[in-house]
N, C-alpha and C positions, 0 to 999 in steps of 0.2 A: 454608326456608319457616317451620319451627316457630319459629325465633328472631324472624322478622319478625312472626308472629302474636302472639308474646309481648310485643313492644314496642309494637305498634299499639294505640291506645286501643280498648277493647272497646265495640262499639255497644250502645245501650240499646234493648231491645225495647219497643214500645208496647202489647203485648198484655195485660200484667198490671201491677198495682201492689201496693205493700206492704200487707198486710192489717192492720187495726187490732188493737190489744191488747185482749183480752177481760178478762183479769185478771192481777194480779201479786201474789205473796205473798213476804214476806221473813221469814226466821227468823234472828234475831240470836243470836250466841253470847255466851259470857261476856265475851270481849274482841274479838269479831268472828268472822265465819265465811265460808267460801268454798264455793260449790256447784260440783262438778266433773262430775257426771253425772246425767242424768235420762232416764227412759223411761216410756212408757205401759204400764200394767199390764193384766192380763187382764179386770179389772172396769171398765175405761174410765177409771180414775184414773191417778195418777202416783206414781212413787217417785224420790226425789232423794237424793244422798249428797254429803257434803263434809266439810270439816275445820273445827273451831271451836277458836280459841285460848282460853286460860283464865286467869283470875285465881286459880283454885283451886290451892292449893299442892300438891295431890296429883298433878297432871298438867300438862303444858305444852300438849298438843294432845289433842283427842278427836274421834272419828268422830261425825258428825251424820247420821242417817237419817230422812227425812221422807216420810210417806205422805199424799197428797192425793186427794180425790175428783175427779170430772170437772169440778166447778165451782170447784176450787181451794181448797175448805175442808180444813183440816188434820184428818186422822183420827187420827194419832198422830205423835209425835216421839220418837226414841230416841237415846240418847247412849251410846257405848261407850268405855271408858277402859282404860288399862294403866299400870303403873308407869312413869313417865317421859313417856309420851305415845303417842297413836295418831293416824294420819291416814287418811282415807277418800278414795278416788279414783275408784272404779268400782263399779257395781251391776248385777246381772242378776236377773230373776225366775226362780225355779226351777219345776220341773214341778208341784209340790204347792202353788204359790201363795206360797211363802216367797221369801227373797231371799239372794243371795250378795254380800257386800261385799268388795272388795279394797283394800288400803292398806298401811300400815306400822305396826310396833309396836316400842317400845324396852323391852319387858318382860324380855327375856332378859339381854343383856350390855351394856346401856348404849348400843348403837348400833342403828340401824334394821334390822329384819328384815321381809321381805315377810310379810304377814298376810292371811288370809281369814277372814271371819266368816259363819256360816250362821245365818239366823233363820227363824222360822215366819212365817205370813202376817200376824201382828200385830206383827212386829218384835222378838219376844222371842228372845234369843240361844239357839241350840241348841248350838253349839260354835264354837270358833275354832282355827285352825291356823297356827303359825309355820313358814314355809318357810325355815328357817335358812340363812343365807349367811355365809361367813366374813368378807365385807366388809359394810360398811353399805349397805343396799339397801331399797327400798320398792316395793311393787307399784303399777303404774299402770293396769292394765286386766285384766279377767277375762271369759272367755267360757265358756258352758255347752256341754259336749260331749254333747248329748242327755241320756240318763239314766246315762251312764257316768262322769262326772267333770267336771273343769274344767281350763282352761288359763289360766295367769297369766303376764303379762310384767312384769318388774321392772327398775328402773334402779339400778345401783350408783353409789356416789359415787367413781368412779374415772375416769381419763382414757382407759383402754382396757379391753377385755373388759367393757364397762359394761352390756350388755344380757343378761338372763337369762330364759329361757323355762322354765316349770315345767308339768308335767302332773300332776294329782292324781286320786285316786279320789273317790267321792261323799262320803267322810268327811274329805276334805282331806289324806289321806296322800299324800306325793309318790311318783309312779311313776318320773319321771326329770326331769332338768333339763339345760339346755345354756346355756353362756355364749358370747357372740359378740364378736369383736374389733371393736367399734365405738367410735370415739373420741367423747368428749363434752367440751364446754367446761364445766368445773366451776362457772364463774360463771353459766352460763345455767340457773338453777334452775327457770325456768318452762317450759323445753322438756321436753315429756313424750313418753311412748311410747304408741302405740295398738296394739291387737291385734284382728285379725279372722280368722275361719276362712274358708278358701277352699274352692271346690267340689270340689277333689281331696282334701280331708281335711287339708290342710296349713294353714299360717298365713302371713299377711302382717303385718309389723310396721313401724310408722312410727317412724323414729328419725332420726339424722343422714343416713341413707340409707333406701332401701326395702330391706327384708330379707325374703326369701321362703324358707321352710323347709318340709320335708315333715311328715307326720303324726307323726313321731318326733323332730322338731326337728333333723333332719339335712339334709345337702345344701344348705347356705345359699347363696342367691344375693343378692349385695350390689350395689346400683346407686346411684350418686350423680348429681346433676344440677347443672350450672353455675348459679351465682347463686341457687340455691334453698336456703333454710335448712331447719331441722329439719322433718320431716314429722310434725307434731303429731297428724295423723289420716290414716289410709289405709283404704280399703274396697275390696273387690272389686265391680266393676260388673256389670251384667246381661249384658254382652257377653263376660265372662271376663277383662277387663282390670282396671285399678285406677285409683282417683282419690285424690289426696292434697292436703292443704292445709298451709300454714305461712306463713313470712315470706320474701319475695323481697328481693333487694338491687338497687336502692334500695328502701326500705321500702314494701311493699304486701302485700296478701293475695294469695297465689297459689293457683291450682287447676291441678294437673297431671293429665293423662289419659294412661295408658300402655296398651299392649297386654298380652297375657298373659305376654310375655317381659320386661316392664318397660321396653320401648322406648317413647320418647315418641310419642304420637299428636298431642297439642297441649298448649300451655301458655298460661295466661291470668293476668293480674294485675288487681287491683281496689283501689279506695279508697287511692291513694297518700297518705301523710301523713307527719308527723314520725316516727310509729311505728305500723305496722300489722302484725297477725299473725292468721292463721287458726288456730283451735284445733280445729275439728270440721267434718267434711264428711259428708253423707249423700245418697244418691241418692233422688230423689223418685219418686212413682208414675208420672209422665209421662216418666221417663228423664233428667230434668234433675238439678240439684244444689242443695242448700241448705248454706251455709257460715256458721258462727258464729265470730266473732273479736273482736278488740279493736283500736280505732284511737285515736290521739292526734293531733287535728287541728292542734296547734301552740300551743294555749292551756294545755296541761298537764293537761287534763281527759280522762281515758280514758273511752271509750264502748263499750258492747257494739254490735257491728256485724253485721248479717245481710246476706248476699249470695245472691240467688236467680238461678240461671242456667238456660239451656236445656241440651239434651243435648250441644251442641258448645261449651259454656262461654260463650255469649253472655249478657251481663248482662240480666236481666229487671227486677230492682229491687234496691235496697239500702235499708236502714233502720237507724237507730240507736235504741237503747233508753236509758231514763233509768237506767242502771246502769253500773258501772265496768268489769267484766271479764266476757266471755262465753266459756264453756268447752264448752258442749254444746248441740246443737239436734237435734230429731227431728221428722219429719212425723207428725202424729196421724191417727187413723182418719177424722176428719171433713174432712181436707184442710188443716187448719191446722198450726201448729208449736208445740212446747214447747221452752223455752230455760232453761238453768240457768247461774248465774254468781255474781258477787259485787257487792253494793251495800250496804255497811254490814251485811252478813250474807249468808247463803245465800238467793239469790232464785230464784224460778221464775216465768216469764212465759208465758202462753198467748196465741198469736196466732190470730185467726179464720181460717177457710178463705179461700183466695185467690179473688179475683173478677176477671173480665175487664172491660176498660173498655167 
């Protein structure tokens, strides 16, 4: 039955429609910039992080951190550099109103090392920590562990044992790390890792498979699914199961719902095109889901694509934005959505609250 549901076109619900864009802000880099993560902050504004390329001979890449108020006005923009380069992939707000950024740095030995940067509420750097790895690796996601430290997941540039999970204290000092035997296609550079904490204190990691580990990074459970590509984003859902998104074969955005043991509850696919991929999924306050991804309809122009579903994966609406790549979406406190991605620079778009017809 699950395979049947997956192949059957998903019905469109008439109850809601795509909300209008309220504002869009773009922050160009020296030679272009990408936005990978955005979240609403405690003051009602937004923080976004990405990577900017550079014509500056002192560095190849740099981290770009942008703070906006609730209306989308820029409050400050910070750039973090290292010898050789730095990349920014994930950001979380800390308990004191500051920020923790995760990415990569080539400051040490000429190859990438996972790196975290701690800032104050104004974006001023307090400290940075290299989570040194003997292989080239960069951090893809960071989560805050209350007031006790952080967990960081990193991707090695290897074909096996390519996923590494770190836990640090509040100053970024490593407590432990674990590497997992997960195969990666080295050519698939835009396939990322996601990290979420689970209700039992462990972690769920989105990779070529779904990877569940306990609070110490041990007892890994690996699960793969036929015709489903990399799980670029996975979250724990309100019922204790999980939801993941990525690219399905043939090319479309998929949404996978599992139970707590990673068994399939249902699978859905959306927006088939020449190339379609889901990059981020979040559960909405009504129990449904919002997905952010990228589609290429056949004319060569990539577009940010949003898919909104009900709790059982039924499509409620889809929308495309006038931007190239969409990497992150979150529901905002007013019932709207905030999106980050790439369109000639790091872009952030705010959508209005949903309305019923």
